[in-house]
N, C-alpha and C positions, 0 to 999 in steps of 0.2 A: 217673468212679470212674478213668479211662485217666491220665484230667488230671492224679488226686490221686496218682499213680502215678508219671507222670514224672517232675512237680516237686521227689518223694523223693529220686527216684531219681542225678540230680544232684549234693547234697547227700553226696548217699549217697559214690555215688563218689571224690568227691571229698573224703572222710575215708579213705578204705582208701589215698589214695594222702597223704596229711598223715602217717598212721598211720608209715608207716614210715618218715616223712627222722626224727623221734624217735627210733623202734628203734633207726634208724644210729644216731644222737649219744649212746645209750644204751652204742650199740658204741667208741663217740670216746668218752664219757668213759669210759670200762675207759682206755683206751691214756691219754686227760687225765690222768686220776689217778698217773700214772707218773711222768709228767712232776710238774717243782717247783712252787710255789705260787710267783706273781713278785710282790712289792710293789717295785713300777717306782720309778725315780727321780721325785720330787716327789712324790712322793703321802705322806703322814700317815695309816696304821691303827691303832689303838691297841681294846685287848681277849684276847681268848683265841686261840690257835694252837695244836690238837689232831687227832688223827690220821697219818695212816703217810706222807701226802706231804711230799716233802722240800721244803725253805719257801729263796728267795731271796731277799732282805732289800739293794733298792739303793738304798730310799727310809727312809721314815722309821718303825721299831715300839715302842712304847709297850704292853708286856704281857708275859702270859707267857705261854713258847712250850713245849710239852709232844709231843713228837713223835717216835715208833718206826722212824724216818726222820734225815736230814740234815739240819740249817739249816749257809746259809753266808752270810756279812753278807758284801755286797761295798766294793767300796773307799768307796765314795762312799756307803752303809750304816751307817744308826743304829742300835738296839737297847737298850733302855731298857725293861730287865726279866730275871727268870731264865729262862735258857734250860734246860732235857735234852732230850737228846736222843739219840739213836746217836750221829752226831758233825757237830764241829763245827769250821764253820773260817769265820776270823773276820781279814780286809784291813781292814775300817771298823770303825765300832767300837762298845762293847760298853760300856756299863754295867748290869752285875749279874753273881750270878752263875752260872755256866756248870757246868754238867757232861752229860759225855758218856762214856753206858757203851761205846763203845768209844776215840773219840778227840777229843782237842783242841785245837787247830792255830790258834795265832796268829801268823800270814802280819809280814811285813817293812814291810806299811804298817799293820797291823792296831794296837789297843788296846784293852783290855781293865782294866777298873778293877772286878773282885769279884775274888769264891777260884774255884776249878776246880778240878773233881772227877772225874775218869777215870782208864780204867787206862792210859793213853798222852797225853802230853803234849808239844805240839813249843811252843819260841816262840822264834821268827827271830831273828834276828840284825838287828837294826833294828826288833823292833816295840814297843812301848810293853805291861807291861804291871804293875799293882796292887795285890798283892790276897797270898792264899794257894794252892798249889798240893795235894791231898792228888791221893798216886797211888792208886789204887780196887785190888783184882787181875785184875776184871774181866777176861778177856781176856793179862793177861801174862803171866800162866802161859805160854800157848803162844807169846808172843814169845819168852817165855828160852827154852822147849823148843826152838824150831829155831835160837836162835841160838849160843851152847855149852851144858854141863853146866854143872853148879849143881858150886859150887865144895867143899858140904855146909855147914852150919850155916845158919842165918836171916838173916845179917844180910843189907844192902840193899848195903853195900859191895861192889864187889872184891876178892877174892882176889888174893897177889901185886900188882907194881910195878908201880901201876895212876896212880900218885902221875906228872903231869907240871910241867915247871917254867914 
């Protein structure tokens, strides 16, 4: 009996030792969830990305991206498909419609062939953009409220001598 007991004890001893490590990894996984998912340069991924983790695309992604956080397409990144996220920053190339519940930015090195729908849109000088822009109301009232008082009326053009030559 003691022979069987001693043989069973070392595996049991090693099992509890192995168990804390996965629990440590679970804790590390919680931290990893805060770090962006990275599609590295040279890689090609096809499918659908959903969730609340930010995504950084430096490689090539074909498919749908639907996130409750941010998407960054790096300078050498290519994303072919629609994007629906809280904020989107394009430094590389995107072919598809982009919706940002807060903000969409096409940086100077960026290229977007598709429509934009967002509360705030930034298209930097030097960026390429071919599509339509729809300014949504989500978040824009806060931005307007903090900058300048509204001049009454519901028009989108500024009141007064706002023309430049």
